[in-house]
C-alpha positions as CSV (number, residue, x, y, z in Angstrom):
1,X,21.0,154.8,116.3
2,X,24.0,152.4,115.8
3,X,25.7,151.5,119.0
4,X,29.1,150.8,117.4
5,X,31.6,152.3,115.1
6,X,33.3,150.4,112.2
7,X,36.4,152.0,110.8
8,X,37.1,151.1,107.2
9,X,40.1,151.4,104.9
10,X,38.7,153.5,102.0
11,X,41.2,152.0,99.6
12,X,40.4,148.4,100.3
13,X,36.9,148.9,101.7
14,X,37.8,146.4,104.5
15,X,36.9,146.9,108.1
16,X,39.9,147.9,110.3
17,X,38.3,147.8,113.7
18,X,35.0,147.9,115.5
19,X,34.4,150.1,118.5
20,X,31.4,150.6,120.8
21,X,29.9,154.0,121.7
22,X,30.4,155.0,125.3
23,X,27.4,154.8,127.6
24,X,25.9,158.0,129.1
25,X,27.3,156.9,132.4
26,X,30.8,156.6,131.0
27,X,30.6,160.0,129.3
28,X,29.4,161.5,132.6
29,X,32.4,160.0,134.4
30,X,34.8,161.3,131.8
31,X,33.3,164.8,132.2
32,X,33.6,164.7,136.0
33,X,37.2,163.5,135.8
34,X,38.1,166.2,133.3
35,X,36.7,168.9,135.7
36,X,38.3,167.3,138.7
37,X,41.7,167.2,136.9
38,X,41.3,170.8,135.8
39,X,41.3,172.0,139.4
40,X,44.7,170.5,139.9
41,X,46.1,171.1,136.4
42,X,45.3,174.8,136.2
43,X,47.8,175.5,139.1
44,X,50.6,173.4,137.7
45,X,53.7,175.5,136.7
46,X,53.8,176.3,133.1
47,X,57.3,174.8,133.0
48,X,55.7,171.5,134.0
49,X,53.3,171.7,131.1
50,X,56.0,172.6,128.5
51,X,58.1,169.7,129.7
52,X,55.2,167.4,128.9
53,X,54.9,169.0,125.4
54,X,58.5,167.9,124.7
55,X,57.6,164.4,125.7
56,X,54.6,164.4,123.3
57,X,57.1,165.4,120.5
58,X,59.4,162.6,121.5
59,X,56.5,160.1,121.4
60,X,55.4,161.3,118.0
61,X,59.0,161.0,116.8
62,X,59.4,157.5,118.2
63,X,56.2,156.3,116.7
64,X,56.2,158.3,113.5
65,X,55.8,155.5,111.0
66,X,53.1,153.7,113.1
67,X,51.0,156.8,113.4
68,X,51.4,157.7,109.7
69,X,50.3,154.3,108.7
70,X,47.2,154.5,110.9
71,X,46.2,157.8,109.3
72,X,46.6,156.4,105.8
73,X,44.6,153.3,106.6
74,X,41.7,155.1,108.2
75,X,41.3,158.0,105.8
76,X,43.3,157.2,102.7
77,X,46.0,159.9,102.8
78,X,49.2,159.0,100.8
79,X,51.8,157.7,103.3
80,X,54.3,160.5,102.5
81,X,51.7,163.1,103.4
82,X,50.8,161.2,106.6
83,X,54.4,161.2,107.6
84,X,54.6,165.0,106.9
85,X,51.5,165.5,109.1
86,X,53.2,163.8,112.0
87,X,56.3,166.0,111.3
88,X,54.2,169.1,111.4
89,X,52.8,168.0,114.8
90,X,56.3,167.7,116.1
91,X,57.1,171.2,114.9
92,X,53.9,172.5,116.6
93,X,55.1,170.9,119.9
94,X,58.5,172.5,119.5
95,X,57.0,175.9,119.0
96,X,54.8,175.8,122.1
97,X,57.4,174.1,124.3
98,X,59.8,177.0,123.6
99,X,57.4,179.9,123.6
100,X,54.4,179.2,125.9
101,X,55.9,180.5,129.1
102,X,56.6,183.9,127.6
103,X,53.3,184.1,125.7
104,X,51.3,183.2,128.9
105,X,53.2,185.6,131.1
106,X,51.1,188.3,132.8
107,X,50.9,191.5,130.6
108,X,52.0,194.4,132.8
109,X,50.1,197.6,132.1
110,X,51.0,201.0,133.5
111,X,48.0,202.7,135.1
112,X,47.3,204.8,138.2
113,X,47.5,201.6,140.2
114,X,50.4,200.5,142.2
115,X,50.3,197.4,140.0
116,X,48.0,196.4,137.2
117,X,48.3,193.6,134.7
118,X,46.4,191.1,132.6
119,X,46.3,187.5,133.9
120,X,45.5,184.7,131.4
121,X,43.5,182.2,133.3
122,X,42.3,178.9,131.9
123,X,38.5,178.4,131.5
124,X,38.1,174.8,132.4
125,X,36.9,171.8,130.4
126,X,37.0,172.5,126.6
127,X,35.1,170.3,124.1
128,X,36.8,169.7,120.8
129,X,34.9,168.4,117.8
130,X,37.4,167.5,115.1
131,X,37.4,166.3,111.4
132,X,39.0,163.3,109.7
133,X,41.1,165.0,107.0
134,X,44.1,165.8,109.1
135,X,43.3,163.5,112.1
136,X,46.5,164.2,114.1
137,X,47.2,167.8,113.1
138,X,43.7,169.2,113.6
139,X,43.5,167.7,117.1
140,X,47.0,168.6,118.3
141,X,47.0,172.2,116.9
142,X,44.0,172.7,119.2
143,X,45.0,170.5,122.2
144,X,48.6,171.5,122.7
145,X,48.0,175.2,123.3
146,X,44.7,174.6,125.0
147,X,46.2,172.2,127.6
148,X,49.3,174.3,128.0
149,X,47.1,177.3,128.9
150,X,45.8,175.2,131.8
151,X,42.5,173.8,130.5
152,X,41.5,170.1,130.1
153,X,40.2,168.7,126.9
154,X,37.5,166.2,125.8
155,X,37.7,165.2,122.2
156,X,34.9,164.0,119.9
157,X,36.7,163.0,116.8
158,X,35.2,162.0,113.4
159,X,34.1,158.4,113.7
160,X,36.1,157.1,110.7
161,X,39.4,158.0,112.4
162,X,38.5,156.6,115.8
163,X,41.8,154.7,115.9
164,X,43.7,158.0,115.6
165,X,41.5,159.6,118.3
166,X,42.4,156.8,120.8
167,X,46.0,156.8,119.8
168,X,46.3,160.6,120.5
169,X,44.7,160.0,124.0
170,X,47.3,157.3,124.6
171,X,50.1,159.6,123.7
172,X,49.0,162.2,126.3
173,X,48.6,159.5,129.0
174,X,51.8,157.7,128.2
175,X,54.0,160.8,128.5
176,X,52.6,161.8,131.9
177,X,49.6,164.1,131.5
178,X,47.3,163.6,134.5
179,X,44.3,161.3,133.8
180,X,41.5,163.4,132.6
181,X,43.6,166.1,131.0
182,X,42.8,164.7,127.5
183,X,40.1,162.2,126.9
184,X,38.4,160.9,123.8
185,X,34.7,160.1,123.8
186,X,33.1,157.8,121.3
187,X,29.7,159.3,121.1
188,X,26.8,160.1,118.7
189,X,25.5,163.6,117.9
190,X,22.9,163.6,120.7
191,X,25.6,162.9,123.3
192,X,27.7,165.7,121.8
193,X,24.8,168.1,122.1
194,X,24.3,167.2,125.7
195,X,28.0,167.7,126.3
196,X,27.9,171.2,124.9
197,X,24.9,172.1,127.1
198,X,26.6,170.6,130.3
199,X,27.7,173.3,132.7
200,X,31.1,171.7,133.2
201,X,32.0,172.3,129.5
202,X,33.1,175.9,129.4
203,X,33.8,176.3,125.6
204,X,33.8,174.5,122.3
205,X,36.2,174.3,119.4
206,X,34.8,172.8,116.1
207,X,36.7,172.2,112.9
208,X,34.2,170.9,110.3
209,X,31.6,171.8,107.8
210,X,29.5,175.0,107.6
211,X,26.4,173.0,108.4
212,X,28.0,171.5,111.5
213,X,29.3,175.0,112.5
214,X,25.9,176.5,112.4
215,X,24.4,173.7,114.5
216,X,27.1,173.7,117.1
217,X,27.0,177.5,117.1
218,X,23.3,177.5,117.8
219,X,23.6,175.2,120.8
220,X,26.7,176.9,122.2
221,X,25.1,180.3,121.7
222,X,22.0,179.3,123.6
223,X,24.4,178.5,126.6
224,X,26.5,181.7,126.1
225,X,29.6,179.6,125.7
226,X,32.7,180.7,123.8
227,X,33.2,179.0,120.5
228,X,35.9,178.8,117.9
229,X,34.8,177.7,114.5
230,X,37.1,176.6,111.6
231,X,34.8,175.7,108.8
232,X,34.9,175.2,105.1
233,X,36.7,177.1,102.4
234,X,36.5,178.0,98.7
235,X,40.0,179.5,98.3
236,X,40.9,181.3,95.1
237,X,44.2,181.0,93.5
238,X,44.8,184.1,91.3
239,X,47.3,183.6,88.5
240,X,48.2,187.0,86.9
241,X,49.9,187.5,83.5
242,X,53.3,188.1,85.1
243,X,53.3,185.0,87.3
244,X,56.4,182.8,87.0
245,X,54.8,179.4,86.1
246,X,58.1,177.5,85.9
247,X,58.8,178.4,89.5
248,X,55.4,178.1,91.0
249,X,53.4,175.6,89.0
250,X,54.3,172.7,91.4
251,X,53.0,174.8,94.3
252,X,49.8,175.5,92.5
253,X,49.2,171.8,91.8
254,X,50.0,170.9,95.4
255,X,47.6,173.7,96.6
256,X,44.7,171.8,95.0
257,X,45.8,168.1,95.2
258,X,47.4,167.9,98.7
259,X,45.5,165.3,100.7
260,X,43.7,164.2,97.5
261,X,42.1,167.7,97.6
262,X,40.5,167.2,101.0
263,X,41.6,170.4,102.7
264,X,39.6,173.4,103.7
265,X,42.4,175.7,102.6
266,X,43.1,174.1,99.3
267,X,43.0,176.2,96.1
268,X,39.6,175.3,94.7
269,X,39.0,178.1,92.1
270,X,41.9,179.0,89.8
271,X,41.3,182.5,88.4
272,X,43.7,183.0,85.6
273,X,44.3,186.2,83.6
274,X,43.8,185.7,79.8
275,X,47.4,186.5,78.8
276,X,48.8,183.5,80.7
277,X,45.7,181.2,80.6
278,X,46.8,178.8,77.8
279,X,50.3,178.4,79.2
280,X,48.9,177.8,82.7
281,X,46.4,175.3,81.5
282,X,49.0,173.3,79.6
283,X,51.5,173.2,82.4
284,X,48.9,172.6,85.1
285,X,47.3,169.7,83.1
286,X,50.7,168.1,82.5
287,X,51.5,168.1,86.1
288,X,48.1,166.8,87.2
289,X,48.2,164.0,84.6
290,X,51.5,162.8,86.0
291,X,50.3,162.5,89.6
292,X,50.4,158.8,90.6
293,X,47.2,157.4,92.0
294,X,47.5,154.2,94.1
295,X,47.6,152.4,97.4
296,X,48.0,155.2,100.0
297,X,50.5,152.9,101.9
298,X,52.9,152.9,98.9
299,X,55.5,155.6,99.1
300,X,55.2,156.6,95.4
301,X,51.5,157.2,95.6
302,X,50.6,160.9,95.3
303,X,46.8,160.6,95.2
304,X,44.9,158.3,97.5
305,X,41.2,158.0,97.9
306,X,38.6,160.2,99.4
307,X,38.0,159.3,103.0
308,X,34.6,157.7,102.3
309,X,32.5,156.7,99.2
310,X,29.7,159.1,100.2
311,X,32.1,162.0,99.9
312,X,32.9,161.0,96.3
313,X,29.1,160.9,95.7
314,X,28.9,164.6,96.8
315,X,31.8,165.6,94.6
316,X,30.5,163.7,91.6
317,X,27.1,165.5,91.9
318,X,28.8,168.9,92.1
319,X,30.7,168.2,88.9
320,X,27.6,166.7,87.2
321,X,25.5,169.8,87.9
322,X,28.4,172.1,86.7
323,X,28.6,170.2,83.4
324,X,24.9,170.5,82.9
325,X,25.3,174.3,83.3
326,X,28.0,174.4,80.6
327,X,31.3,173.4,82.3
328,X,33.8,171.4,80.3
329,X,35.8,168.4,81.6
330,X,39.3,169.2,80.5
331,X,40.9,166.3,82.2
332,X,39.9,163.4,84.4
333,X,36.6,162.8,86.1
334,X,36.8,159.0,86.4
335,X,35.4,157.6,89.7
336,X,35.6,154.2,91.4
337,X,33.9,154.0,94.9
338,X,36.0,156.3,97.1
339,X,38.6,157.0,94.4
340,X,38.1,160.2,92.4
341,X,40.6,160.9,89.6
342,X,42.3,164.3,89.7
343,X,40.0,166.5,87.5
344,X,40.3,169.8,85.7
345,X,37.2,171.7,84.7
346,X,37.2,174.7,82.4
347,X,34.5,177.0,81.1
348,X,33.4,177.6,84.7
349,X,30.9,180.3,85.5
350,X,29.9,181.9,88.8
351,X,26.6,180.0,89.0
352,X,28.1,176.5,89.0
353,X,28.6,174.4,92.2
354,X,32.4,174.1,91.4
355,X,32.5,177.9,91.8
356,X,30.0,178.6,94.5
357,X,30.4,175.5,96.8
358,X,33.3,173.9,98.6
359,X,34.6,170.9,96.5
360,X,36.2,168.6,98.9
361,X,38.3,166.5,96.6
362,X,40.8,166.6,93.7
363,X,38.7,168.9,91.3
364,X,40.2,172.1,90.0
365,X,37.9,174.7,88.6
366,X,39.6,177.0,86.1
367,X,38.2,180.5,85.3
368,X,39.6,182.7,82.6
369,X,39.4,186.5,83.2
370,X,40.2,189.5,81.1
371,X,42.3,191.4,83.6
372,X,43.6,191.7,87.1
373,X,40.6,193.7,88.4
374,X,38.2,191.0,87.4
375,X,40.5,188.4,89.0
376,X,40.4,190.1,92.4
377,X,36.6,190.7,92.1
378,X,35.9,187.0,91.4
379,X,38.2,185.9,94.1
380,X,36.0,187.8,96.6
381,X,32.8,186.5,95.1
382,X,32.2,183.7,97.7
383,X,30.4,183.2,101.0
384,X,33.6,181.7,102.4
385,X,36.7,183.5,103.8
386,X,39.6,181.2,104.7
387,X,42.4,182.3,102.3
388,X,43.4,183.7,99.0
389,X,46.7,183.1,97.1
390,X,48.1,185.3,94.4
391,X,50.9,184.5,92.0
392,X,52.5,187.5,90.4
393,X,55.9,189.1,89.9
394,X,54.6,192.5,91.2
395,X,54.5,191.8,95.0
396,X,54.0,195.5,95.9
397,X,50.9,195.7,93.7
398,X,49.5,192.5,95.3
399,X,50.1,193.9,98.8
400,X,47.7,196.8,97.9
401,X,44.9,194.3,97.6
402,X,45.3,192.9,101.1
403,X,42.7,195.3,102.5
404,X,40.2,194.4,99.8
405,X,40.3,190.6,100.5
406,X,38.2,189.7,103.6
407,X,39.7,186.3,104.1
408,X,41.7,185.2,107.2
409,X,44.8,184.6,105.1
410,X,46.4,186.3,102.1
411,X,49.4,184.5,100.5
412,X,51.6,185.9,97.7
413,X,53.5,183.4,95.6
414,X,52.8,180.5,98.0
415,X,49.9,178.2,98.8
416,X,47.7,179.0,101.8
417,X,48.9,176.8,104.7
418,X,48.9,176.8,108.5
419,X,52.0,177.5,110.6
420,X,52.2,177.3,114.4
421,X,53.9,180.7,114.5
422,X,51.0,182.5,112.7
423,X,47.2,182.7,113.6
424,X,44.9,180.5,111.6
425,X,41.2,181.0,110.9
426,X,38.6,182.5,108.6
427,X,35.8,185.0,108.1
428,X,32.2,184.8,106.8
429,X,31.0,181.2,106.4
430,X,34.5,179.9,107.1
431,X,34.0,180.6,110.8
432,X,35.5,182.8,113.5
433,X,38.2,182.8,116.1
434,X,41.8,181.8,115.6
435,X,44.0,178.8,116.3
436,X,47.8,178.6,116.5
437,X,50.4,181.2,117.5
438,X,49.7,183.4,120.6
439,X,46.0,183.8,119.6
440,X,45.5,180.0,119.8
441,X,47.2,179.8,123.1
442,X,45.0,182.5,124.6
443,X,41.8,181.4,122.8
444,X,40.4,179.6,125.8
445,X,41.6,181.9,128.6
446,X,39.9,184.5,130.7
447,X,41.9,187.7,130.1
448,X,41.5,188.9,133.6
449,X,42.3,192.5,134.6
450,X,44.1,192.7,137.9
451,X,44.3,196.2,139.7
452,X,46.3,196.7,142.9
453,X,46.3,199.9,144.9
């Protein structure tokens, strides 16, 4: 097992930094400190915690360009999108700074008691296992509500964004969070497994692949520990005959190509009704062909690289097998190391990897259907359940299908996206539990019944 981590710029393939894994003794000390800090942190007034959230927002604002550049260098995201990621984190902080005190207030319940209410008590040390694709957002959308509820956090981030992980820890320490409130560990999978099993860790939050979710779920389940899983997705984008393409085509392209296609909630399967298919394909192709690929640090780059060359290997294989099964490359499909050209695939059938699997990169699978009923049926034909988007002029009709789509999100005339004000999460192989909004704030609390007579 390697004892060090090398972060690489996926665009230049040059090493950025080398880090060493923490020793088992260092990890043990971090865990003990996190638990010790929890005993003090949990009784701090909520106003103290929300004041610190505001300071996190100020720090993000003051260092916006620096953090964005770090994201782009470590995982290849276009700089404009990295800046937008930091801005979204600031918005997140603003929401919880303003609303946490009210959302965490005891819920008074009228019963036969003199007084009865629900108290939302923090659980303790929470382990977060986070991915590389939104290296600041994914961490902060978990950490801000979890810390504000009174817990402490240990972060195991993806190794290729180790610089981001350490930068986030530095933010919390610099703005005044007590030492041990938020700590990053540089650790291998065996160490993470031991952390999950440790009695001081009370719950786990994982954002990652279906495979990782099943493994972590197995370990956490054996310890009877609470778990929130936000896993992969295979979102459908339904385009009905009455969709306003002139208004929405840019949104549809962004829904697939944002972050160079590396998003669990990206539109991956475009299910298009026959009457609008040719028009959609023409306009979609024109927009995709005009996306500028280039150095992620250049402001006019719209498509960067995949985060690692091995991720491009996986995507290339999915496309290759789909072609062997009869799919047609309508546009793109050039590849150079970690770079994968935006690609459009037609003649897609339900037995192809580009339909059945999560394609984590800029590949859009286009499926033509005869009518609306077939479109909704195919949208649900997946083992995943993060979100579905529908583009149509008949909003009332689309709303009738909400009950029939099992996903965690249902968006009409907009791409699926996360918002601090709304719960976020999936069903089926996309995981369970919710982040963000009130649900995210209460995710790692003991909802304690208090009865006084």
